[in-house]
C-alpha positions as a printed Julia matrix, in Angstrom:
621×3 Matrix{Float64}:
 176.8   -115.24  -134.74
 175.11  -114.57  -138.22
 171.9   -111.7   -137.86
 169.8   -112.1   -140.4
 167.85  -107.97  -140.75
 165.62  -108.01  -143.78
 164.26  -104.67  -145.0
 161.23  -103.43  -146.88
 161.3   -100.15  -149.4
 158.45   -99.3   -150.93
 157.97   -96.27  -153.39
 161.54   -95.3   -152.05
 160.03   -94.8   -148.35
 162.04   -97.41  -146.32
 159.74   -98.61  -143.19
 161.43   -98.98  -139.29
 160.26  -100.32  -136.79
 161.07  -101.47  -133.44
 162.86  -104.24  -133.75
 161.9   -107.03  -131.14
 164.81  -108.59  -130.72
 167.15  -105.78  -130.59
 167.47  -105.91  -126.8
 167.94  -109.52  -126.78
 171.35  -108.82  -129.74
 172.48  -106.47  -127.04
 172.48  -108.89  -124.23
 174.01  -111.9   -126.27
 176.69  -109.31  -127.35
 177.25  -108.48  -123.78
 177.94  -111.66  -122.48
 180.16  -112.98  -125.1
 182.05  -110.1   -125.21
 181.65  -109.65  -121.32
 185.83  -108.94  -119.31
 186.22  -110.17  -116.19
 187.06  -106.62  -114.3
 187.98  -105.57  -110.66
 187.42  -102.04  -109.49
 186.3   -100.52  -106.31
 183.61   -97.57  -106.61
 182.21   -95.1   -103.81
 178.83   -94.04  -104.34
 177.55   -90.35  -104.84
 174.96   -87.82  -104.05
 174.02   -88.79  -107.79
 174.09   -91.65  -107.41
 172.08   -91.87  -103.88
 169.34   -89.85  -106.5
 168.9    -92.3   -108.95
 168.45   -94.75  -105.91
 166.1    -92.68  -104.72
 167.59   -92.71  -101.18
 166.21   -88.73  -100.67
 168.24   -89.3    -97.31
 171.81   -90.32   -98.51
 172.1    -93.59   -96.95
 170.93   -97.42   -96.71
 168.32   -98.15   -94.13
 169.88  -101.71   -94.2
 172.93  -104.23   -95.73
 170.03  -105.99   -97.26
 168.66  -103.31   -98.85
 172.33  -102.39  -100.12
 172.34  -105.71  -101.39
 168.84  -105.47  -102.93
 169.21  -102.02  -104.76
 172.87  -102.19  -106.06
 173.46  -105.12  -108.66
 170.96  -102.93  -110.77
 172.79  -100.46  -110.39
 176.66  -102.16  -111.26
 175.12  -103.43  -114.06
 174.7    -99.81  -115.75
 178.2    -99.14  -114.75
 179.65  -101.74  -115.75
 177.49  -103.32  -118.81
 180.4   -105.2   -121.14
 182.14  -106.88  -117.18
 180.94  -110.4   -116.9
 181.87  -113.33  -115.26
 184.7   -112.95  -112.4
 184.3   -109.21  -112.35
 184.49  -108.58  -108.91
 183.74  -104.52  -107.21
 183.42  -102.91  -103.8
 181.01  -100.79  -103.53
 181.58   -97.96  -100.58
 178.2    -96.46   -99.54
 176.75   -94.65   -96.34
 174.84   -96.86   -94.24
 172.25   -95.28   -91.61
 172.63   -97.62   -88.31
 170.63   -94.76   -85.67
 171.05   -93.96   -82.19
 173.79   -95.52   -79.98
 172.05   -97.91   -77.88
 170.46   -96.1    -74.76
 170.45   -93.09   -75.7
 166.88   -92.6    -76.18
 166.39   -94.05   -72.64
 167.6    -90.9    -71.25
 166.35   -88.37   -74.05
 163.18   -89.37   -73.42
 163.34   -89.46   -69.92
 160.34   -87.71   -67.67
 161.85   -84.73   -65.61
 160.94   -83.67   -62.27
 161.08   -80.26   -61.03
 161.81   -79.52   -57.31
 158.8    -77.52   -55.74
 158.78   -75.23   -52.36
 158.36   -78.26   -50.39
 161.1    -80.07   -51.72
 163.42   -78.33   -50.79
 161.69   -77.73   -47.78
 162.63   -81.03   -46.52
 166.55   -79.34   -46.26
 165.45   -76.85   -44.08
 165.23   -74.59   -47.16
 162.51   -71.56   -47.07
 163.08   -70.85   -50.4
 162.88   -72.31   -54.38
 166.45   -74.08   -53.54
 169.27   -75.69   -51.94
 170.69   -73.45   -49.3
 175.22   -73.69   -50.18
 175.81   -75.82   -47.31
 173.52   -78.54   -48.1
 174.58   -81.35   -50.54
 172.17   -82.26   -52.44
 171.94   -86.34   -53.17
 171.27   -86.49   -49.7
 167.41   -85.39   -50.24
 166.84   -86.32   -54.06
 166.49   -90.27   -53.85
 163.94   -89.58   -51.08
 162.09   -86.38   -53.16
 161.91   -88.94   -55.63
 160.54   -91.49   -53.97
 157.61   -89.46   -52.29
 156.46   -87.98   -55.93
 157.36   -89.84   -58.11
 154.32   -92.89   -57.82
 154.91   -96.81   -58.35
 158.3    -96.6    -60.94
 159.17   -99.58   -62.33
 162.27  -100.78   -62.46
 164.75   -98.82   -64.87
 162.8    -96.07   -65.25
 164.44   -93.42   -65.53
 164.08   -89.14   -64.5
 166.58   -86.31   -65.02
 165.63   -84.31   -61.14
 166.01   -80.42   -62.25
 166.41   -78.83   -59.0
 168.52   -75.39   -57.88
 171.76   -74.87   -55.9
 172.07   -71.43   -53.7
 176.25   -71.06   -54.28
 175.66   -68.11   -51.61
 173.38   -67.43   -48.62
 170.21   -66.47   -50.53
 168.8    -63.19   -48.91
 165.3    -63.38   -48.2
 162.95   -60.41   -48.18
 159.41   -59.6    -48.43
 158.28   -56.88   -50.77
 154.86   -55.26   -51.55
 155.44   -54.26   -54.89
 153.86   -56.15   -57.49
 154.93   -56.39   -61.16
 151.22   -56.17   -61.84
 148.43   -56.42   -60.59
 145.75   -55.29   -62.51
 141.83   -55.79   -61.33
 140.21   -54.21   -64.57
 138.86   -51.73   -63.29
 138.19   -49.12   -65.79
 134.53   -47.72   -64.78
 131.06   -48.65   -65.42
 130.75   -48.72   -68.82
 131.84   -51.3    -71.35
 133.66   -50.39   -74.28
 137.03   -51.35   -76.03
 139.93   -51.83   -73.78
 142.26   -49.83   -75.08
 140.29   -46.73   -74.85
 138.54   -47.63   -71.13
 141.6    -48.44   -69.71
 142.82   -44.75   -70.93
 146.22   -46.59   -72.6
 147.12   -49.23   -69.9
 146.42   -51.49   -72.39
 147.64   -50.85   -75.71
 147.15   -53.4    -79.24
 150.22   -54.62   -80.14
 148.38   -56.37   -83.31
 145.38   -56.53   -85.48
 144.41   -52.13   -83.92
 141.01   -51.41   -83.85
 139.77   -55.17   -85.94
 137.86   -57.02   -83.59
 138.53   -55.08   -80.88
 139.41   -56.91   -77.41
 135.93   -55.46   -75.04
 135.94   -53.94   -71.47
 132.97   -55.45   -69.48
 131.68   -53.85   -66.6
 130.62   -57.9    -64.74
 133.86   -59.2    -63.12
 134.77   -62.79   -61.89
 135.29   -63.83   -58.42
 136.96   -67.11   -56.96
 137.1    -67.08   -53.05
 140.41   -66.3    -51.1
 142.22   -64.89   -54.3
 143.02   -61.81   -53.51
 142.14   -60.24   -57.06
 138.93   -61.25   -57.12
 134.97   -59.22   -57.72
 136.73   -55.89   -58.15
 136.09   -54.0    -61.09
 135.42   -55.66   -64.48
 137.17   -57.78   -67.16
 138.2    -57.94   -70.47
 136.25   -59.95   -73.7
 138.13   -62.44   -76.13
 135.88   -63.23   -79.58
 137.15   -66.06   -80.78
 136.75   -64.85   -84.82
 138.75   -60.76   -84.0
 142.21   -60.52   -84.29
 143.41   -57.28   -81.84
 145.84   -58.47   -79.32
 147.02   -56.41   -76.85
 149.98   -55.45   -73.84
 150.34   -53.93   -70.4
 153.09   -53.63   -69.96
 155.5    -53.2    -66.4
 159.04   -53.5    -64.79
 160.83   -56.19   -66.19
 162.28   -59.05   -64.87
 165.15   -60.24   -65.98
 166.54   -63.18   -63.54
 164.53   -66.05   -61.73
 160.84   -66.92   -62.09
 158.38   -65.53   -63.44
 154.17   -66.21   -62.4
 151.18   -64.69   -63.73
 148.15   -65.56   -63.22
 143.76   -64.88   -64.18
 140.56   -65.4    -63.61
 138.99   -66.79   -67.06
 135.55   -68.31   -67.81
 135.08   -69.42   -71.36
 131.36   -69.6    -73.34
 133.27   -71.37   -76.54
 136.75   -73.33   -77.27
 137.77   -74.29   -80.9
 140.53   -76.14   -82.19
 143.51   -74.26   -80.42
 145.67   -71.73   -79.74
 147.86   -69.58   -77.16
 145.13   -66.21   -75.89
 147.67   -65.35   -72.8
 151.29   -65.14   -72.03
 154.07   -63.32   -71.29
 156.53   -61.12   -73.49
 159.75   -59.03   -73.72
 159.88   -55.64   -75.1
 162.44   -56.08   -77.33
 161.83   -59.62   -78.86
 164.62   -60.59   -78.97
 163.03   -63.82   -77.4
 159.7    -62.76   -78.09
 156.73   -64.88   -76.94
 156.68   -67.4    -73.67
 154.16   -69.34   -70.79
 151.9    -69.0    -74.14
 148.55   -70.55   -72.41
 145.53   -71.36   -74.75
 142.56   -73.75   -74.55
 140.9    -76.04   -77.24
 137.8    -77.96   -78.01
 138.44   -82.02   -76.49
 135.77   -83.39   -79.35
 133.41   -83.59   -76.7
 132.24   -79.83   -75.48
 135.39   -79.44   -72.73
 138.05   -77.16   -72.51
 141.56   -78.76   -72.39
 143.89   -76.1    -70.83
 147.68   -76.25   -72.47
 151.12   -74.06   -72.45
 154.31   -73.5    -74.53
 157.05   -72.33   -73.19
 158.38   -70.14   -76.0
 156.33   -71.73   -78.98
 152.86   -71.56   -80.13
 153.46   -75.43   -80.24
 151.86   -76.09   -77.26
 151.62   -79.14   -74.23
 148.26   -79.28   -73.43
 146.93   -81.22   -70.11
 144.98   -84.31   -70.24
 142.22   -82.74   -67.22
 139.07   -81.57   -69.29
 136.85   -78.54   -67.67
 133.34   -76.83   -68.52
 132.91   -74.51   -70.0
 130.73   -70.94   -68.3
 132.97   -72.27   -65.65
 135.41   -69.58   -63.72
 138.95   -71.01   -62.48
 142.15   -69.3    -61.73
 145.11   -69.94   -64.43
 148.66   -69.67   -63.51
 151.4    -70.08   -65.47
 155.64   -69.67   -65.02
 158.06   -69.22   -67.04
 161.79   -69.74   -65.71
 164.65   -67.0    -67.07
 166.75   -69.71   -66.66
 166.08   -72.87   -67.97
 163.05   -71.47   -70.7
 161.18   -74.54   -68.91
 156.87   -73.2    -68.58
 154.68   -74.94   -66.27
 150.64   -73.52   -66.72
 147.98   -74.75   -63.51
 144.64   -74.4    -63.82
 142.74   -74.26   -60.29
 138.82   -74.56   -58.93
 140.14   -72.89   -55.44
 142.86   -70.76   -55.02
 145.86   -72.39   -53.57
 148.56   -70.74   -51.12
 151.07   -73.53   -51.91
 152.78   -74.37   -55.35
 151.12   -77.65   -56.47
 153.76   -80.38   -57.35
 152.39   -81.09   -60.76
 151.02   -78.47   -63.43
 148.63   -79.75   -65.66
 150.65   -79.12   -68.55
 154.58   -78.58   -68.44
 156.41   -77.11   -71.92
 160.26   -76.8    -72.11
 161.99   -73.67   -74.85
 164.29   -70.37   -74.95
 165.68   -69.36   -71.9
 166.47   -66.01   -71.27
 163.77   -63.44   -72.3
 163.47   -60.57   -70.22
 159.4    -60.22   -69.15
 157.72   -57.24   -69.35
 155.18   -57.59   -70.63
 151.41   -59.35   -70.51
 149.27   -59.92   -73.14
 145.61   -61.43   -74.07
 146.08   -62.86   -77.89
 142.99   -63.11   -79.98
 143.11   -65.54   -82.9
 141.58   -67.8    -85.1
 141.27   -71.52   -83.38
 141.16   -69.2    -80.0
 138.24   -69.16   -77.24
 135.18   -66.83   -76.93
 135.02   -65.29   -73.13
 136.2    -63.03   -70.25
 139.73   -62.82   -68.1
 139.78   -60.84   -64.56
 142.13   -60.36   -62.08
 145.52   -60.35   -63.85
 148.84   -60.42   -61.83
 152.0    -61.01   -62.08
 155.07   -61.74   -59.65
 157.95   -63.36   -59.47
 156.52   -66.01   -56.58
 153.67   -68.06   -56.11
 152.64   -66.28   -52.55
 152.68   -63.12   -54.17
 150.42   -64.17   -56.85
 147.93   -65.59   -53.76
 148.5    -63.64   -51.04
 147.55   -59.38   -51.63
 150.25   -56.93   -51.23
 152.99   -59.35   -50.03
 155.8    -60.29   -51.95
 159.58   -63.09   -51.23
 161.93   -61.44   -52.72
 165.38   -64.06   -52.84
 168.5    -62.7    -53.45
 171.57   -64.6    -54.03
 173.99   -66.63   -56.54
 172.11   -69.99   -57.69
 172.7    -72.37   -60.6
 170.03   -75.18   -61.96
 171.38   -78.28   -61.7
 169.69   -81.75   -63.53
 170.64   -84.8    -62.72
 169.44   -88.42   -63.88
 168.84   -91.11   -61.5
 167.37   -94.4    -62.35
 165.5    -96.49   -60.08
 166.47  -100.03   -59.26
 163.26  -101.72   -58.24
 163.49  -100.83   -54.42
 165.3    -96.94   -55.17
 166.38   -94.61   -56.39
 170.33   -93.88   -57.17
 171.89   -91.99   -59.17
 173.21   -92.86   -62.64
 176.58   -93.28   -63.41
 177.91   -93.18   -67.07
 175.13   -90.18   -68.07
 175.73   -87.09   -67.9
 173.37   -84.15   -68.7
 174.57   -79.96   -70.16
 174.32   -77.88   -67.25
 174.07   -73.85   -67.9
 177.55   -73.53   -66.79
 178.57   -76.43   -69.22
 177.09   -74.64   -72.13
 178.43   -71.32   -70.71
 181.88   -72.42   -70.83
 181.64   -72.94   -74.57
 181.3    -69.4    -75.12
 178.66   -66.86   -74.53
 178.78   -64.7    -77.56
 176.48   -64.67   -80.09
 176.49   -68.17   -82.38
 178.07   -69.86   -79.33
 175.39   -72.47   -77.14
 176.56   -70.52   -73.58
 174.16   -67.65   -76.01
 170.99   -69.72   -75.33
 172.73   -72.39   -73.08
 171.56   -75.14   -75.87
 173.2    -76.71   -78.75
 170.94   -76.62   -81.98
 171.35   -76.93   -85.92
 174.02   -73.97   -86.06
 175.77   -75.29   -82.51
 176.23   -78.71   -83.54
 176.78   -80.38   -80.48
 179.76   -82.84   -81.86
 181.63   -79.64   -82.44
 181.95   -79.0    -78.89
 181.27   -82.34   -76.64
 184.46   -83.95   -77.76
 186.56   -80.4    -76.54
 184.77   -80.08   -72.93
 185.03   -84.18   -72.49
 189.07   -84.06   -72.66
 189.01   -80.35   -70.65
 186.66   -80.45   -68.46
 184.82   -83.77   -67.69
 183.71   -83.46   -63.95
 184.48   -87.35   -63.45
 187.31   -90.08   -63.67
 187.27   -91.08   -67.49
 189.4    -91.06   -70.24
 191.06   -94.39   -70.87
 190.78   -96.27   -74.17
 187.81   -97.17   -74.69
 185.64   -95.45   -71.91
 181.74   -94.3    -72.22
 179.89   -91.74   -71.46
 175.76   -90.36   -72.15
 175.74   -87.19   -72.96
 172.77   -85.43   -72.87
 171.21   -81.95   -73.44
 168.79   -79.68   -74.76
 168.08   -78.98   -77.53
 166.49   -76.17   -80.06
 165.25   -75.94   -83.2
 163.18   -73.45   -85.19
 161.11   -75.93   -86.3
 160.22   -78.25   -83.49
 161.56   -75.85   -81.06
 162.54   -77.07   -77.54
 163.93   -80.66   -77.1
 166.51   -82.75   -75.17
 168.83   -84.79   -77.46
 171.46   -87.0    -76.82
 174.36   -89.25   -77.77
 176.91   -91.46   -77.24
 180.9    -90.35   -77.03
 184.18   -93.69   -76.8
 187.61   -92.41   -75.43
 189.19   -93.96   -79.02
 193.08   -92.86   -80.22
 192.98   -90.05   -77.54
 189.81   -88.59   -78.5
 186.23   -88.19   -77.63
 184.9    -89.8    -79.97
 180.76   -88.94   -80.71
 177.91   -92.28   -82.15
 177.83   -92.15   -85.55
 174.36   -92.38   -86.44
 175.14   -93.28   -91.15
 178.71   -94.43   -91.72
 180.08   -94.89   -93.78
 180.74   -98.79   -94.49
 181.47  -101.31   -98.13
 179.72  -104.59  -100.04
 181.56  -106.35  -102.29
 179.81  -108.16  -105.41
 180.7   -110.78  -107.8
 179.57  -111.39  -110.93
 178.13  -114.78  -111.34
 177.83  -115.03  -115.53
 174.11  -113.92  -115.49
 174.46  -110.99  -112.78
 176.05  -109.14  -110.24
 175.64  -110.69  -106.41
 176.98  -109.63  -103.14
 180.22  -111.69  -102.53
 182.87  -111.78   -99.55
 185.41  -113.42  -101.72
 188.47  -112.11  -100.28
 191.36  -111.59  -102.44
 194.66  -112.39  -100.96
 198.56  -112.83  -102.56
 200.89  -114.67  -100.6
 203.41  -112.96   -98.61
 207.19  -114.38   -97.85
 206.14  -114.82   -94.76
 203.05  -116.97   -95.67
 205.27  -118.91   -98.17
 207.95  -119.23   -94.73
 205.53  -120.53   -92.77
 203.93  -123.08   -94.75
 207.56  -124.52   -95.79
 208.26  -125.02   -92.09
 204.86  -126.24   -91.05
 205.33  -128.72   -93.59
 209.43  -129.78   -93.97
 208.19  -133.31   -91.63
 205.25  -134.1    -94.09
 206.73  -133.22   -97.91
 210.51  -132.82   -97.1
 211.54  -131.71  -100.55
 208.85  -129.49  -101.7
 208.68  -127.45   -98.16
 212.37  -126.88   -98.44
 212.51  -126.19  -102.0
 209.67  -123.56  -101.9
 211.01  -122.39   -98.71
 214.17  -121.72  -100.74
 213.08  -120.3   -104.14
 209.75  -118.97  -103.39
 207.7   -120.48  -105.35
 205.49  -123.74  -105.64
 207.24  -126.11  -107.61
 203.83  -127.4   -110.03
 205.67  -129.79  -112.9
 204.24  -132.67  -111.86
 207.89  -134.87  -112.98
 209.32  -133.43  -110.56
 210.54  -134.81  -106.58
 209.81  -130.74  -105.07
 205.99  -131.27  -107.55
 203.29  -129.29  -104.87
 200.3   -131.08  -106.41
 196.54  -129.34  -105.82
 195.57  -131.71  -103.34
 198.92  -130.23  -101.39
 198.82  -126.69  -102.21
 195.36  -127.32  -100.31
 196.2   -129.15   -97.4
 199.13  -125.93   -97.14
 195.93  -123.24   -97.61
 194.22  -124.8    -94.6
 196.79  -124.73   -92.51
 198.14  -120.94   -93.34
 194.25  -119.77   -93.56
 193.61  -120.54   -89.93
 196.82  -119.78   -88.4
 195.36  -116.1    -87.47
 194.84  -112.91   -88.93
 192.27  -114.58   -91.5
 188.8   -113.99   -91.87
 187.46  -118.13   -91.04
 183.08  -117.63   -90.88
 181.98  -120.63   -92.89
 181.17  -119.86   -96.27
 184.08  -117.67   -96.31
 185.65  -117.06   -99.94
 189.56  -116.09  -100.94
 191.56  -115.78  -103.97
 194.81  -116.49  -103.14
 197.44  -116.05  -105.78
 201.33  -117.37  -105.27
 204.54  -117.55  -106.88
 204.69  -121.01  -109.27
 207.26  -122.57  -111.34
 206.51  -124.56  -114.05
 209.68  -123.85  -116.18
 209.43  -120.61  -115.68
 207.98  -118.38  -112.71
 204.68  -117.18  -113.12
 202.01  -115.92  -110.35
 199.16  -118.69  -110.06
 195.61  -117.93  -108.67
 193.35  -120.54  -106.88
 189.6   -119.79  -105.26
 188.48  -121.56  -101.78
 185.41  -121.48   -99.98
 185.1   -122.58   -96.18
 182.27  -125.51   -95.89
 181.9   -127.95   -92.64
 184.59  -126.35   -91.58
 187.0   -126.76   -93.31
 188.53  -125.31   -96.64
 187.82  -126.58  -100.04
 188.43  -126.02  -104.3
 185.58  -123.6   -105.4
 184.74  -125.0   -108.87
């Protein structure tokens, strides 16, 4: 192609500017000088950045088909018609089917009244009791209006030895705020009983001589009360003998005059801050001047209840923290109740393992203004509600979690799904940086690093045949999101348990049609000796001479004057027979580029392109 370029020079100065034809010339040159190439290419992390795929994968095959052609233009600028590139890339396919049904299932925590159905007088099943004999009936009585397919995670305690039940008059804490007849700062008037652990002296927590009352609550109407202010910043703690196992209960009377955006204000804690603050109780405005109470097990992200409560009204808050599981519950009572209610106002799961040795009152931005009184801490509900009496239960026990599914008429144990138990986590190592440390998986202890081995060594079911599957569900802790329940599907493949991968490695083939790169399913295939033998045998009675010749020499005679000549029509018959013989992809519109040996005076290769249309292989132009 001839190009005419005009340059204008004035007074020795050359004026140049953008040539609007320059890009056109480049395109024309690229087309005229295009080469046909073939390659395989796998996308790198830099490529995903260039494609603005921040997660390092495509979210669908359609996205890959839409975005990769322009990428290939830049990668192979001189390649044109007839070129082919197979691109390897990462494709996000999501979680395994059905896993979210279990990881998102509601939990049912057994109460003392549930255990009593088996004759137990403690919060757990006795060692000689088979829990599964009672679970279905308990769920039927307590899960209201279940629907077909509904899933519940039954959480209960099983004693492994006969529990020893005794009565004690020793509380861990019973503080009636009885510090005299003069108001002042709580840390001062309590004589050090309460000490500031943060913001000492800055917006201090106060002491008021008026007390709070509730009928039948043992710590009622005695002494004074402590006061908090939403603008204050001092936080205080009252310490007591540590509680290292079981469930811990804390109660307080509360009367709030104002609430704001919400934050925790009443919580348990350990003394060395190994786990930190747990059972964090908070309050917030519901948007209409009412109060919502909530709880966070070990995080400041609280789960709030849905019941609106009134300001300037006295309520009894009872929180609990299960040291073994990290689960915290909150009850908001208008009257004292001798038995723990079946349904809490709010529940939350967090880090287990805190050794409880203090109860704290916190002030902070978003916090309430009001009064607290009658603060008690004990290891049973009855000790909270009955003055100077606490039930102590000693004996080894385990926490058990089992999935149950409602089949439309009754609850049944779910097969093929397993919730990882505390004892299972312990078997994976209890040292720092191991799952048994806090009985959960996390970013530094990913499930896929442990569960394949666990399944192969200690799986408590009759699995282990090729392609067996099981859904594993487990507690997971994230520093950003707190406690969660996650899961994945594991499949027994080639003698090992393999997790489902949410992102897979796959590939797409693209071909250049002379104008652009387009997704192409063309398979390039070179005939083998077995293929030639198959064709020779298949056509020996139809085309005796050509079939015998190709079987003997291994090449198709393409000399038109030869008695052994294979015409294009005969070759197409052979291609149809071979491609439909098994082992080939035979989908409609599948394309093949077939390479085979011919003799046309000398031995060489020939290539033919075919496509399957209307159930038959035809030549592709």
